[in-house]
C-alpha positions as CSV (number, residue, x, y, z in Angstrom):
1,M,27.9,87.7,134.5
2,R,28.5,84.9,133.3
3,R,25.5,82.7,132.9
4,V,22.0,83.8,132.1
5,E,20.7,82.7,135.2
6,D,22.2,85.1,137.2
7,I,19.9,87.8,135.8
8,Q,17.5,88.7,137.7
9,A,15.2,89.6,134.8
10,W,15.8,85.6,134.2
11,Q,14.9,84.4,136.5
12,N,11.7,86.4,137.0
13,A,10.6,85.4,134.0
14,R,11.7,81.7,135.0
15,G,9.3,81.8,137.8
16,L,6.5,83.0,135.9
17,V,6.5,80.4,133.6
18,H,6.5,77.8,136.3
19,E,4.2,79.7,137.8
20,N,1.8,80.0,134.0
21,H,2.0,75.9,134.1
22,K,0.6,75.2,137.1
23,L,-2.6,77.7,136.6
24,T,-2.8,75.9,133.0
25,A,-2.0,72.2,134.1
26,E,-5.8,71.8,135.9
27,G,-9.2,72.2,135.1
28,S,-8.9,73.3,131.5
29,P,-11.3,71.7,128.7
30,V,-10.0,69.9,126.4
31,G,-10.7,72.6,123.4
32,E,-8.6,74.8,125.4
33,F,-6.0,72.9,124.7
34,D,-4.8,75.5,122.1
35,Y,-5.5,78.4,123.9
36,R,-3.2,77.1,127.0
37,K,-0.2,76.3,124.9
38,S,-0.3,79.6,123.1
39,I,-0.2,80.9,126.5
40,R,2.5,79.2,127.9
41,N,3.8,79.5,124.6
42,V,4.3,83.2,125.3
43,V,5.2,83.1,128.6
44,V,8.7,80.8,128.0
45,S,9.3,83.3,124.7
46,S,10.6,85.7,127.4
47,T,13.3,83.6,128.9
48,S,13.9,82.8,125.5
49,N,14.6,86.7,124.1
50,L,16.6,87.3,127.5
51,A,18.8,84.3,126.8
52,E,19.1,84.9,122.9
53,G,20.0,88.7,123.6
54,F,22.8,87.9,126.7
55,V,24.3,85.2,124.2
56,Q,24.8,88.0,122.0
57,K,27.9,89.7,124.2
58,S,27.4,93.4,123.4
59,E,25.5,95.1,126.0
60,K,24.0,97.9,123.5
61,T,22.5,94.5,121.6
62,F,21.8,93.1,124.6
63,A,20.0,96.2,125.8
64,R,16.9,95.5,123.6
65,F,16.2,92.1,124.6
66,P,14.0,93.1,127.4
67,D,11.6,95.2,125.4
68,I,11.5,92.3,123.1
69,A,11.1,90.3,125.8
70,G,8.4,92.2,127.6
71,G,6.2,92.2,124.2
72,S,6.3,88.8,124.1
73,T,4.2,88.8,127.1
74,G,1.8,91.2,126.5
75,L,1.0,89.9,123.2
76,R,-1.7,87.8,125.0
77,T,-3.1,89.9,127.5
78,P,-6.0,91.5,125.7
79,D,-6.7,87.9,125.1
80,S,-6.8,86.4,128.3
81,R,-9.4,84.4,130.1
82,L,-6.6,83.4,132.6
């Protein structure tokens, strides 16, 4: 693989980012802004973590980052109101 965008997990995470932004863009009261922003940041962190692991150029090091990315998405799960 030459680019992080070639990784299927990254592509899936990127799709979730787009879907999440659609879901949180409409119908949320102004008071929910911080919550929406938090949810969006959690989802974006998945792609960021995968990209960070990709640039490490070591398969052993990269192998840790999908777990880190998955952990990031679970940060808000118990608190999710979407």
